[in-house]
KEZA-890091 format. One record per atom (N, C-alpha, C): residue number from 1; residue in three letters; atom name; z, x, y. Coordinates in steps of 0.001 Angstrom, whole numbers. Last residue first. Example, Ala and Ser with C-alpha at 12.3 -4.5 7.8 and 13.67 -1.06 7.14 Angstrom:
! residues 2
i->2 aa->SER at->N z->7080 x->12850 y->-2250 $
i->2 aa->SER at->CA z->7140 x->13670 y->-1060 $
i->2 aa->SER at->C z->7870 x->12900 y->30 $
i->1 aa->ALA at->N z->7800 x->13190 y->-5690 $
i->1 aa->ALA at->CA z->7800 x->12300 y->-4500 $
i->1 aa->ALA at->C z->7800 x->13200 y->-3300 $
***
This chain:
! residues 140
i->140 aa->MET at->N z->9890 x->-4896 y->10251 $
i->140 aa->MET at->CA z->10482 x->-5547 y->9049 $
i->140 aa->MET at->C z->9515 x->-6628 y->8573 $
i->139 aa->GLU at->N z->9616 x->-1460 y->11617 $
i->139 aa->GLU at->CA z->9093 x->-2868 y->11370 $
i->139 aa->GLU at->C z->9726 x->-3528 y->10200 $
i->138 aa->THR at->N z->11791 x->502 y->13249 $
i->138 aa->THR at->CA z->11238 x->155 y->11995 $
i->138 aa->THR at->C z->10785 x->-1308 y->12045 $
i->137 aa->VAL at->N z->12256 x->1144 y->15979 $
i->137 aa->VAL at->CA z->12712 x->2021 y->14951 $
i->137 aa->VAL at->C z->11949 x->1747 y->13671 $
i->136 aa->LEU at->N z->10637 x->995 y->19015 $
i->136 aa->LEU at->CA z->10687 x->409 y->17730 $
i->136 aa->LEU at->C z->11152 x->1432 y->16764 $
i->135 aa->PHE at->N z->12671 x->1629 y->21978 $
i->135 aa->PHE at->CA z->11578 x->1897 y->21067 $
i->135 aa->PHE at->C z->11683 x->1283 y->19723 $
i->134 aa->GLY at->N z->13420 x->1855 y->25537 $
i->134 aa->GLY at->CA z->13552 x->1424 y->24183 $
i->134 aa->GLY at->C z->12395 x->1798 y->23378 $
i->133 aa->SER at->N z->15284 x->1949 y->28598 $
i->133 aa->SER at->CA z->14384 x->2552 y->27787 $
i->133 aa->SER at->C z->14516 x->1790 y->26420 $
i->132 aa->PHE at->N z->15961 x->2072 y->32032 $
i->132 aa->PHE at->CA z->15911 x->1185 y->30964 $
i->132 aa->PHE at->C z->14832 x->1572 y->29863 $
i->131 aa->THR at->N z->17772 x->3777 y->34488 $
i->131 aa->THR at->CA z->16592 x->3584 y->33608 $
i->131 aa->THR at->C z->16943 x->2564 y->32612 $
i->130 aa->THR at->N z->18327 x->5328 y->37602 $
i->130 aa->THR at->CA z->18632 x->4116 y->36839 $
i->130 aa->THR at->C z->17401 x->3651 y->35939 $
i->129 aa->HIS at->N z->17144 x->7933 y->38398 $
i->129 aa->HIS at->CA z->18507 x->7649 y->38074 $
i->129 aa->HIS at->C z->18778 x->6523 y->37255 $
i->128 aa->TYR at->N z->14253 x->8282 y->39172 $
i->128 aa->TYR at->CA z->14958 x->9230 y->38225 $
i->128 aa->TYR at->C z->16346 x->8833 y->37774 $
i->127 aa->ASP at->N z->13174 x->6888 y->41225 $
i->127 aa->ASP at->CA z->12272 x->7153 y->40161 $
i->127 aa->ASP at->C z->13159 x->7963 y->38930 $
i->126 aa->SER at->N z->15754 x->4627 y->42269 $
i->126 aa->SER at->CA z->15026 x->5732 y->42492 $
i->126 aa->SER at->C z->14117 x->5942 y->41250 $
i->125 aa->GLY at->N z->18564 x->2850 y->43431 $
i->125 aa->GLY at->CA z->17030 x->2801 y->43127 $
i->125 aa->GLY at->C z->16431 x->4156 y->43337 $
i->124 aa->TRP at->N z->21720 x->2375 y->42265 $
i->124 aa->TRP at->CA z->20871 x->3354 y->43132 $
i->124 aa->TRP at->C z->19470 x->3294 y->42568 $
i->123 aa->VAL at->N z->22915 x->-939 y->42159 $
i->123 aa->VAL at->CA z->22678 x->340 y->41467 $
i->123 aa->VAL at->C z->21770 x->1116 y->42472 $
i->122 aa->TYR at->N z->25591 x->-3530 y->42466 $
i->122 aa->TYR at->CA z->24319 x->-2825 y->42871 $
i->122 aa->TYR at->C z->24194 x->-1635 y->41930 $
i->121 aa->THR at->N z->26984 x->-6831 y->42925 $
i->121 aa->THR at->CA z->26978 x->-5481 y->42399 $
i->121 aa->THR at->C z->25686 x->-4805 y->42857 $
i->120 aa->LYS at->N z->26706 x->-9505 y->43503 $
i->120 aa->LYS at->CA z->27563 x->-8773 y->44234 $
i->120 aa->LYS at->C z->27794 x->-7286 y->43804 $
i->119 aa->ALA at->N z->25672 x->-10513 y->40197 $
i->119 aa->ALA at->CA z->25814 x->-10839 y->41649 $
i->119 aa->ALA at->C z->26939 x->-9898 y->42157 $
i->118 aa->LEU at->N z->24447 x->-7909 y->38005 $
i->118 aa->LEU at->CA z->25239 x->-9153 y->38345 $
i->118 aa->LEU at->C z->25375 x->-9243 y->39801 $
i->117 aa->LEU at->N z->21402 x->-7441 y->36538 $
i->117 aa->LEU at->CA z->22214 x->-6852 y->37563 $
i->117 aa->LEU at->C z->23059 x->-8072 y->38148 $
i->116 aa->HIS at->N z->20400 x->-7637 y->33271 $
i->116 aa->HIS at->CA z->20801 x->-8434 y->34437 $
i->116 aa->HIS at->C z->21584 x->-7423 y->35439 $
i->115 aa->VAL at->N z->17548 x->-6767 y->31503 $
i->115 aa->VAL at->CA z->18892 x->-6216 y->32028 $
i->115 aa->VAL at->C z->19149 x->-7046 y->33250 $
i->114 aa->TYR at->N z->16037 x->-7858 y->28326 $
i->114 aa->TYR at->CA z->15988 x->-7602 y->29797 $
i->114 aa->TYR at->C z->17463 x->-7263 y->30246 $
i->113 aa->VAL at->N z->13823 x->-8832 y->25886 $
i->113 aa->VAL at->CA z->15037 x->-8014 y->26250 $
i->113 aa->VAL at->C z->14865 x->-7670 y->27614 $
i->112 aa->GLN at->N z->12607 x->-11529 y->23703 $
i->112 aa->GLN at->CA z->12601 x->-10840 y->25053 $
i->112 aa->GLN at->C z->13966 x->-10104 y->25335 $
i->111 aa->ASP at->N z->10473 x->-11917 y->20940 $
i->111 aa->ASP at->CA z->11875 x->-12001 y->21517 $
i->111 aa->ASP at->C z->11711 x->-11142 y->22837 $
i->110 aa->LEU at->N z->8031 x->-11645 y->19862 $
i->110 aa->LEU at->CA z->8023 x->-12335 y->21008 $
i->110 aa->LEU at->C z->9552 x->-12429 y->21773 $
i->109 aa->GLN at->N z->9283 x->-11169 y->16534 $
i->109 aa->GLN at->CA z->8108 x->-11043 y->17493 $
i->109 aa->GLN at->C z->8345 x->-12096 y->18528 $
i->108 aa->ASN at->N z->12755 x->-10598 y->16573 $
i->108 aa->ASN at->CA z->11695 x->-11197 y->16060 $
i->108 aa->ASN at->C z->10395 x->-11078 y->17053 $
i->107 aa->LEU at->N z->14883 x->-7715 y->16204 $
i->107 aa->LEU at->CA z->14202 x->-8683 y->17048 $
i->107 aa->LEU at->C z->13169 x->-9401 y->16234 $
i->106 aa->GLN at->N z->17976 x->-6269 y->16042 $
i->106 aa->GLN at->CA z->16942 x->-6862 y->15311 $
i->106 aa->GLN at->C z->16151 x->-7860 y->15862 $
i->105 aa->LEU at->N z->18828 x->-3558 y->18040 $
i->105 aa->LEU at->CA z->18733 x->-4842 y->17949 $
i->105 aa->LEU at->C z->17762 x->-5193 y->17001 $
i->104 aa->PHE at->N z->21200 x->-1007 y->19021 $
i->104 aa->PHE at->CA z->20132 x->-1331 y->18046 $
i->104 aa->PHE at->C z->20132 x->-2879 y->17972 $
i->103 aa->VAL at->N z->22114 x->184 y->22225 $
i->103 aa->VAL at->CA z->22407 x->-676 y->21080 $
i->103 aa->VAL at->C z->20994 x->-926 y->20282 $
i->102 aa->ALA at->N z->24075 x->1767 y->24870 $
i->102 aa->ALA at->CA z->22885 x->1736 y->23952 $
i->102 aa->ALA at->C z->23163 x->838 y->22817 $
i->101 aa->ASN at->N z->24862 x->2633 y->28217 $
i->101 aa->ASN at->CA z->25141 x->2050 y->26942 $
i->101 aa->ASN at->C z->23836 x->1991 y->26173 $
i->100 aa->GLY at->N z->26342 x->4289 y->31105 $
i->100 aa->GLY at->CA z->25289 x->3880 y->30288 $
i->100 aa->GLY at->C z->25741 x->3214 y->29131 $
i->99 aa->GLU at->N z->26757 x->5719 y->34437 $
i->99 aa->GLU at->CA z->27283 x->5026 y->33121 $
i->99 aa->GLU at->C z->26119 x->4594 y->32357 $
i->98 aa->ASN at->N z->28002 x->7522 y->37078 $
i->98 aa->ASN at->CA z->26849 x->7319 y->36121 $
i->98 aa->ASN at->C z->27377 x->6752 y->34802 $
i->97 aa->ASP at->N z->28912 x->7500 y->40550 $
i->97 aa->ASP at->CA z->29155 x->7043 y->39177 $
i->97 aa->ASP at->C z->27787 x->7100 y->38366 $
i->96 aa->ALA at->N z->30430 x->8972 y->43201 $
i->96 aa->ALA at->CA z->29231 x->8738 y->42552 $
i->96 aa->ALA at->C z->29517 x->8512 y->41152 $
i->95 aa->LYS at->N z->33089 x->9265 y->44441 $
i->95 aa->LYS at->CA z->31907 x->9026 y->45299 $
i->95 aa->LYS at->C z->30592 x->8678 y->44597 $
i->94 aa->ASP at->N z->36139 x->8301 y->44128 $
i->94 aa->ASP at->CA z->35127 x->8598 y->43282 $
i->94 aa->ASP at->C z->33807 x->8260 y->43981 $
i->93 aa->SER at->N z->37901 x->7383 y->46062 $
i->93 aa->SER at->CA z->38071 x->8766 y->45655 $
i->93 aa->SER at->C z->36840 x->9259 y->44746 $
i->92 aa->ILE at->N z->37261 x->4687 y->46433 $
i->92 aa->ILE at->CA z->37023 x->5598 y->47486 $
i->92 aa->ILE at->C z->37040 x->7063 y->47081 $
i->91 aa->THR at->N z->35481 x->2779 y->44112 $
i->91 aa->THR at->CA z->36704 x->3516 y->44444 $
i->91 aa->THR at->C z->36377 x->4448 y->45631 $
i->90 aa->SER at->N z->34248 x->45 y->42269 $
i->90 aa->SER at->CA z->34155 x->895 y->43473 $
i->90 aa->SER at->C z->35496 x->1509 y->43705 $
i->89 aa->PHE at->N z->33733 x->268 y->38751 $
i->89 aa->PHE at->CA z->34369 x->-459 y->39948 $
i->89 aa->PHE at->C z->34349 x->611 y->41090 $
i->88 aa->ASP at->N z->31125 x->-176 y->36429 $
i->88 aa->ASP at->CA z->31995 x->666 y->37160 $
i->88 aa->ASP at->C z->32526 x->-144 y->38359 $
i->87 aa->HIS at->N z->29524 x->-979 y->33251 $
i->87 aa->HIS at->CA z->29943 x->-1319 y->34545 $
i->87 aa->HIS at->C z->30910 x->-234 y->35204 $
i->86 aa->THR at->N z->27595 x->-2377 y->30784 $
i->86 aa->THR at->CA z->28094 x->-1219 y->31322 $
i->86 aa->THR at->C z->28498 x->-1555 y->32824 $
i->85 aa->MET at->N z->27009 x->-4270 y->27763 $
i->85 aa->MET at->CA z->27110 x->-4203 y->29276 $
i->85 aa->MET at->C z->27562 x->-2774 y->29543 $
i->84 aa->ILE at->N z->25147 x->-6214 y->25327 $
i->84 aa->ILE at->CA z->25940 x->-5054 y->25699 $
i->84 aa->ILE at->C z->26022 x->-4993 y->27215 $
i->83 aa->MET at->N z->24184 x->-8864 y->24948 $
i->83 aa->MET at->CA z->24345 x->-8047 y->23829 $
i->83 aa->MET at->C z->25264 x->-6868 y->24189 $
i->82 aa->LEU at->N z->23911 x->-12281 y->25784 $
i->82 aa->LEU at->CA z->24548 x->-11050 y->26049 $
i->82 aa->LEU at->C z->24699 x->-10200 y->24925 $
i->81 aa->GLN at->N z->21067 x->-14166 y->25269 $
i->81 aa->GLN at->CA z->22304 x->-13816 y->24774 $
i->81 aa->GLN at->C z->22702 x->-12480 y->25162 $
i->80 aa->ASN at->N z->18537 x->-15216 y->25606 $
i->80 aa->ASN at->CA z->19526 x->-15543 y->26563 $
i->80 aa->ASN at->C z->20980 x->-15219 y->26122 $
i->79 aa->ASN at->N z->16853 x->-12481 y->24627 $
i->79 aa->ASN at->CA z->16734 x->-13812 y->24915 $
i->79 aa->ASN at->C z->17754 x->-14272 y->25889 $
i->78 aa->MET at->N z->19310 x->-10186 y->25001 $
i->78 aa->MET at->CA z->18180 x->-10544 y->24086 $
i->78 aa->MET at->C z->18006 x->-11981 y->24172 $
i->77 aa->TYR at->N z->20428 x->-8281 y->27759 $
i->77 aa->TYR at->CA z->20240 x->-9576 y->27127 $
i->77 aa->TYR at->C z->19159 x->-9542 y->26082 $
i->76 aa->LEU at->N z->22651 x->-6158 y->29253 $
i->76 aa->LEU at->CA z->21450 x->-6279 y->28530 $
i->76 aa->LEU at->C z->21485 x->-7435 y->27724 $
i->75 aa->GLN at->N z->24088 x->-5890 y->32510 $
i->75 aa->GLN at->CA z->24251 x->-6576 y->31114 $
i->75 aa->GLN at->C z->22794 x->-6557 y->30457 $
i->74 aa->LEU at->N z->25807 x->-3910 y->34821 $
i->74 aa->LEU at->CA z->24606 x->-4168 y->34208 $
i->74 aa->LEU at->C z->24924 x->-4798 y->32802 $
i->73 aa->LYS at->N z->27622 x->-3607 y->37658 $
i->73 aa->LYS at->CA z->27538 x->-4186 y->36466 $
i->73 aa->LYS at->C z->26208 x->-4592 y->35931 $
i->72 aa->THR at->N z->29428 x->-2000 y->40163 $
i->72 aa->THR at->CA z->28307 x->-2019 y->39442 $
i->72 aa->THR at->C z->28420 x->-2567 y->38100 $
i->71 aa->HIS at->N z->30861 x->-2462 y->43450 $
i->71 aa->HIS at->CA z->30907 x->-2577 y->41893 $
i->71 aa->HIS at->C z->29486 x->-2427 y->41354 $
i->70 aa->HIS at->N z->30342 x->-216 y->46228 $
i->70 aa->HIS at->CA z->30150 x->-1666 y->45621 $
i->70 aa->HIS at->C z->30415 x->-1341 y->43956 $
i->69 aa->ARG at->N z->30702 x->2340 y->47046 $
i->69 aa->ARG at->CA z->30833 x->1196 y->48174 $
i->69 aa->ARG at->C z->30828 x->-121 y->47386 $
i->68 aa->TRP at->N z->30092 x->4617 y->45674 $
i->68 aa->TRP at->CA z->31405 x->4198 y->45653 $
i->68 aa->TRP at->C z->31575 x->2861 y->46313 $
i->67 aa->GLY at->N z->26983 x->4679 y->43845 $
i->67 aa->GLY at->CA z->28041 x->5200 y->44633 $
i->67 aa->GLY at->C z->29272 x->4454 y->44647 $
i->66 aa->ALA at->N z->25218 x->5065 y->40680 $
i->66 aa->ALA at->CA z->25675 x->4262 y->41862 $
i->66 aa->ALA at->C z->26833 x->5098 y->42694 $
i->65 aa->HIS at->N z->23018 x->4803 y->38080 $
i->65 aa->HIS at->CA z->23701 x->5785 y->38945 $
i->65 aa->HIS at->C z->24151 x->4792 y->40166 $
i->64 aa->PHE at->N z->22836 x->3797 y->34679 $
i->64 aa->PHE at->CA z->22684 x->3759 y->36026 $
i->64 aa->PHE at->C z->23427 x->4824 y->36789 $
i->63 aa->PHE at->N z->21131 x->2994 y->31626 $
i->63 aa->PHE at->CA z->21785 x->3983 y->32469 $
i->63 aa->PHE at->C z->21716 x->3596 y->33889 $
i->62 aa->ILE at->N z->20423 x->1569 y->28487 $
i->62 aa->ILE at->CA z->20551 x->1377 y->29861 $
i->62 aa->ILE at->C z->21494 x->2577 y->30498 $
i->61 aa->THR at->N z->18358 x->1573 y->25517 $
i->61 aa->THR at->CA z->19417 x->2133 y->26385 $
i->61 aa->THR at->C z->19278 x->1708 y->27785 $
i->60 aa->PHE at->N z->17665 x->287 y->22319 $
i->60 aa->PHE at->CA z->17649 x->215 y->23742 $
i->60 aa->PHE at->C z->18751 x->1015 y->24374 $
i->59 aa->TYR at->N z->15772 x->165 y->19382 $
i->59 aa->TYR at->CA z->16790 x->834 y->19985 $
i->59 aa->TYR at->C z->16596 x->744 y->21496 $
i->58 aa->TYR at->N z->14919 x->-2374 y->16844 $
i->58 aa->TYR at->CA z->14521 x->-1726 y->18101 $
i->58 aa->TYR at->C z->15937 x->-1103 y->18681 $
i->57 aa->VAL at->N z->13577 x->-3643 y->14033 $
i->57 aa->VAL at->CA z->14758 x->-3064 y->14628 $
i->57 aa->VAL at->C z->14343 x->-2137 y->15790 $
i->56 aa->GLY at->N z->11133 x->-6366 y->13999 $
i->56 aa->GLY at->CA z->11666 x->-5122 y->13669 $
i->56 aa->GLY at->C z->12957 x->-4808 y->14244 $
i->55 aa->LYS at->N z->8086 x->-8018 y->14643 $
i->55 aa->LYS at->CA z->9429 x->-8126 y->14152 $
i->55 aa->LYS at->C z->9967 x->-6813 y->13738 $
i->54 aa->VAL at->N z->6385 x->-6934 y->17606 $
i->54 aa->VAL at->CA z->6383 x->-7130 y->16127 $
i->54 aa->VAL at->C z->7870 x->-7410 y->15917 $
i->53 aa->PRO at->N z->6555 x->-6888 y->20328 $
i->53 aa->PRO at->CA z->5163 x->-7223 y->19772 $
i->53 aa->PRO at->C z->5252 x->-7499 y->18304 $
i->52 aa->ALA at->N z->8979 x->-8222 y->22438 $
i->52 aa->ALA at->CA z->8713 x->-7547 y->21105 $
i->52 aa->ALA at->C z->7448 x->-7841 y->20574 $
i->51 aa->VAL at->N z->8924 x->-7492 y->25705 $
i->51 aa->VAL at->CA z->8660 x->-8582 y->24746 $
i->51 aa->VAL at->C z->8217 x->-7874 y->23449 $
i->50 aa->PHE at->N z->11082 x->-6767 y->28529 $
i->50 aa->PHE at->CA z->10423 x->-6285 y->27323 $
i->50 aa->PHE at->C z->10214 x->-7479 y->26386 $
i->49 aa->VAL at->N z->10924 x->-7442 y->31973 $
i->49 aa->VAL at->CA z->11068 x->-7855 y->30597 $
i->49 aa->VAL at->C z->10358 x->-7136 y->29584 $
i->48 aa->GLY at->N z->10266 x->-7029 y->34557 $
i->48 aa->GLY at->CA z->11371 x->-6361 y->34044 $
i->48 aa->GLY at->C z->11889 x->-6705 y->32662 $
i->47 aa->THR at->N z->7973 x->-7851 y->35654 $
i->47 aa->THR at->CA z->8794 x->-8854 y->35480 $
i->47 aa->THR at->C z->10140 x->-8254 y->34979 $
i->46 aa->SER at->N z->6256 x->-5720 y->36245 $
i->46 aa->SER at->CA z->6221 x->-6659 y->37211 $
i->46 aa->SER at->C z->7303 x->-7741 y->36973 $
i->45 aa->PRO at->N z->6465 x->-3975 y->33886 $
i->45 aa->PRO at->CA z->7131 x->-3558 y->35180 $
i->45 aa->PRO at->C z->7171 x->-4633 y->36281 $
i->44 aa->SER at->N z->7146 x->-4994 y->30736 $
i->44 aa->SER at->CA z->6353 x->-5362 y->32095 $
i->44 aa->SER at->C z->7105 x->-4964 y->33254 $
i->43 aa->TYR at->N z->6580 x->-3427 y->27629 $
i->43 aa->TYR at->CA z->7644 x->-3680 y->28882 $
i->43 aa->TYR at->C z->6676 x->-4034 y->29949 $
i->42 aa->ALA at->N z->4659 x->-3057 y->25836 $
i->42 aa->ALA at->CA z->5515 x->-4234 y->25602 $
i->42 aa->ALA at->C z->6472 x->-4454 y->26732 $
i->41 aa->GLY at->N z->2662 x->-1087 y->25543 $
i->41 aa->GLY at->CA z->2576 x->-2130 y->26633 $
i->41 aa->GLY at->C z->3498 x->-3346 y->26507 $
i->40 aa->GLY at->N z->2221 x->894 y->23782 $
i->40 aa->GLY at->CA z->2222 x->-382 y->23283 $
i->40 aa->GLY at->C z->2230 x->-1548 y->24331 $
i->39 aa->ILE at->N z->4069 x->2957 y->25809 $
i->39 aa->ILE at->CA z->3124 x->2989 y->24687 $
i->39 aa->ILE at->C z->3300 x->1647 y->23952 $
i->38 aa->ASN at->N z->5025 x->3829 y->28337 $
i->38 aa->ASN at->CA z->4950 x->2398 y->27968 $
i->38 aa->ASN at->C z->3911 x->2348 y->26781 $
i->37 aa->THR at->N z->7062 x->5873 y->30452 $
i->37 aa->THR at->CA z->6328 x->5713 y->29325 $
i->37 aa->THR at->C z->6120 x->4292 y->28872 $
i->36 aa->ILE at->N z->7743 x->5296 y->33096 $
i->36 aa->ILE at->CA z->7633 x->6618 y->32646 $
i->36 aa->ILE at->C z->6794 x->6874 y->31337 $
i->35 aa->LEU at->N z->7129 x->3143 y->35700 $
i->35 aa->LEU at->CA z->6847 x->3395 y->34242 $
i->35 aa->LEU at->C z->6932 x->4834 y->34112 $
i->34 aa->THR at->N z->9151 x->1791 y->37962 $
i->34 aa->THR at->CA z->8461 x->3028 y->37683 $
i->34 aa->THR at->C z->8412 x->3324 y->36267 $
i->33 aa->LYS at->N z->10403 x->-724 y->37980 $
i->33 aa->LYS at->CA z->9044 x->-651 y->38232 $
i->33 aa->LYS at->C z->8406 x->586 y->38139 $
i->32 aa->TYR at->N z->12523 x->-2696 y->36557 $
i->32 aa->TYR at->CA z->12265 x->-1300 y->36525 $
i->32 aa->TYR at->C z->10804 x->-1015 y->36710 $
i->31 aa->ASN at->N z->14374 x->-5279 y->37794 $
i->31 aa->ASN at->CA z->12992 x->-4906 y->37500 $
i->31 aa->ASN at->C z->12905 x->-3372 y->37668 $
i->30 aa->LEU at->N z->16964 x->-7195 y->36490 $
i->30 aa->LEU at->CA z->16632 x->-6017 y->37130 $
i->30 aa->LEU at->C z->15290 x->-5486 y->36736 $
i->29 aa->ILE at->N z->17395 x->-10404 y->37078 $
i->29 aa->ILE at->CA z->16813 x->-9471 y->36141 $
i->29 aa->ILE at->C z->16297 x->-8262 y->36957 $
i->28 aa->ILE at->N z->20446 x->-11179 y->38821 $
i->28 aa->ILE at->CA z->18929 x->-11034 y->38833 $
i->28 aa->ILE at->C z->18548 x->-10173 y->37598 $
i->27 aa->ASP at->N z->23034 x->-13307 y->39967 $
i->27 aa->ASP at->CA z->22457 x->-12283 y->39026 $
i->27 aa->ASP at->C z->20962 x->-12369 y->39084 $
i->26 aa->THR at->N z->23267 x->-13694 y->43633 $
i->26 aa->THR at->CA z->23269 x->-14253 y->42266 $
i->26 aa->THR at->C z->22816 x->-13126 y->41416 $
i->25 aa->ASN at->N z->23345 x->-12300 y->45984 $
i->25 aa->ASN at->CA z->24294 x->-13387 y->45930 $
i->25 aa->ASN at->C z->24376 x->-13976 y->44423 $
i->24 aa->PHE at->N z->23289 x->-8660 y->45511 $
i->24 aa->PHE at->CA z->22575 x->-9897 y->45686 $
i->24 aa->PHE at->C z->23671 x->-11092 y->45585 $
i->23 aa->PRO at->N z->23624 x->-5169 y->46920 $
i->23 aa->PRO at->CA z->24094 x->-6514 y->46149 $
i->23 aa->PRO at->C z->23355 x->-7705 y->46460 $
i->22 aa->GLY at->N z->20510 x->-4225 y->45622 $
i->22 aa->GLY at->CA z->21684 x->-5047 y->45648 $
i->22 aa->GLY at->C z->22592 x->-4711 y->46822 $
i->21 aa->ILE at->N z->19889 x->-992 y->45493 $
i->21 aa->ILE at->CA z->19310 x->-2167 y->44932 $
i->21 aa->ILE at->C z->20487 x->-3089 y->44757 $
i->20 aa->ASP at->N z->19922 x->1670 y->47841 $
i->20 aa->ASP at->CA z->20624 x->724 y->47137 $
i->20 aa->ASP at->C z->19588 x->-352 y->46557 $
i->19 aa->LYS at->N z->17326 x->4443 y->47359 $
i->19 aa->LYS at->CA z->18176 x->3515 y->48210 $
i->19 aa->LYS at->C z->18828 x->2415 y->47218 $
i->18 aa->ASP at->N z->14917 x->5858 y->46653 $
i->18 aa->ASP at->CA z->16236 x->6312 y->46820 $
i->18 aa->ASP at->C z->17043 x->5580 y->47813 $
i->17 aa->GLY at->N z->12741 x->4002 y->45971 $
i->17 aa->GLY at->CA z->12702 x->4866 y->47245 $
i->17 aa->GLY at->C z->14023 x->5448 y->47492 $
i->16 aa->GLY at->N z->12223 x->2326 y->43973 $
i->16 aa->GLY at->CA z->12893 x->1712 y->45154 $
i->16 aa->GLY at->C z->13147 x->2730 y->46259 $
i->15 aa->GLY at->N z->12862 x->2694 y->40415 $
i->15 aa->GLY at->CA z->12074 x->2991 y->41739 $
i->15 aa->GLY at->C z->12870 x->2550 y->42826 $
i->14 aa->THR at->N z->14105 x->2267 y->37972 $
i->14 aa->THR at->CA z->14084 x->1146 y->38972 $
i->14 aa->THR at->C z->13148 x->1391 y->40118 $
i->13 aa->ALA at->N z->12183 x->3541 y->35213 $
i->13 aa->ALA at->CA z->13168 x->3595 y->36313 $
i->13 aa->ALA at->C z->13004 x->2558 y->37295 $
i->12 aa->ALA at->N z->11549 x->3286 y->31690 $
i->12 aa->ALA at->CA z->11146 x->2873 y->33024 $
i->12 aa->ALA at->C z->12432 x->3198 y->33989 $
i->11 aa->SER at->N z->9891 x->3637 y->28592 $
i->11 aa->SER at->CA z->11120 x->4180 y->29501 $
i->11 aa->SER at->C z->10509 x->3869 y->30957 $
i->10 aa->PHE at->N z->9017 x->2682 y->25227 $
i->10 aa->PHE at->CA z->8886 x->2598 y->26825 $
i->10 aa->PHE at->C z->10181 x->3181 y->27461 $
i->9 aa->ILE at->N z->7205 x->2250 y->22486 $
i->9 aa->ILE at->CA z->8096 x->3099 y->23097 $
i->9 aa->ILE at->C z->7929 x->2892 y->24623 $
i->8 aa->VAL at->N z->5784 x->1412 y->19618 $
i->8 aa->VAL at->CA z->6426 x->724 y->20792 $
i->8 aa->VAL at->C z->7408 x->1567 y->21248 $
i->7 aa->THR at->N z->3257 x->1330 y->17158 $
i->7 aa->THR at->CA z->4116 x->2272 y->18011 $
i->7 aa->THR at->C z->4492 x->1589 y->19234 $
i->6 aa->GLU at->N z->3061 x->-217 y->13996 $
i->6 aa->GLU at->CA z->2969 x->-376 y->15483 $
i->6 aa->GLU at->C z->3843 x->703 y->16171 $
i->5 aa->THR at->N z->1686 x->1061 y->11155 $
i->5 aa->THR at->CA z->2806 x->619 y->11982 $
i->5 aa->THR at->C z->2544 x->727 y->13333 $
i->4 aa->GLU at->N z->-264 x->123 y->8418 $
i->4 aa->GLU at->CA z->-285 x->539 y->9720 $
i->4 aa->GLU at->C z->1003 x->98 y->10434 $
i->3 aa->LYS at->N z->306 x->571 y->5024 $
i->3 aa->LYS at->CA z->528 x->-448 y->6118 $
i->3 aa->LYS at->C z->551 x->430 y->7392 $
i->2 aa->ASN at->N z->-1037 x->750 y->2119 $
i->2 aa->ASN at->CA z->-1000 x->1513 y->3213 $
i->2 aa->ASN at->C z->-923 x->622 y->4478 $
i->1 aa->MET at->N z->43 x->832 y->-1210 $
i->1 aa->MET at->CA z->-8 x->-46 y->-59 $
i->1 aa->MET at->C z->19 x->893 y->1321 $
***
């Protein structure tokens, strides 16, 4: 049996020209506009949403950089279900923060994965600091 496997790998940064993204009055889907890699085209930089092209196990990471002025809270969702989060509280003594988290998810074809930036929180927007990445580990 010779089964071709799909290659799905993406990595994107928020972009935004080295400035704050947020805070907003409501939760938003964080749009990672700067594509670093998007093999398979499953991540959309215009919507901030990854759509699984095939059923399988995927690995996702979220990382952020932020300063001390506001809280930061990112939540990674699969469809409408919270899967993981990472956050940091503002402090005067700690001038910069870097946080992250990672998860393996079993997805069906067309499942969606995206990151929420919670209301009244923010991240640093640049082509290098705040990222969302993922890849297909194995098809099922």
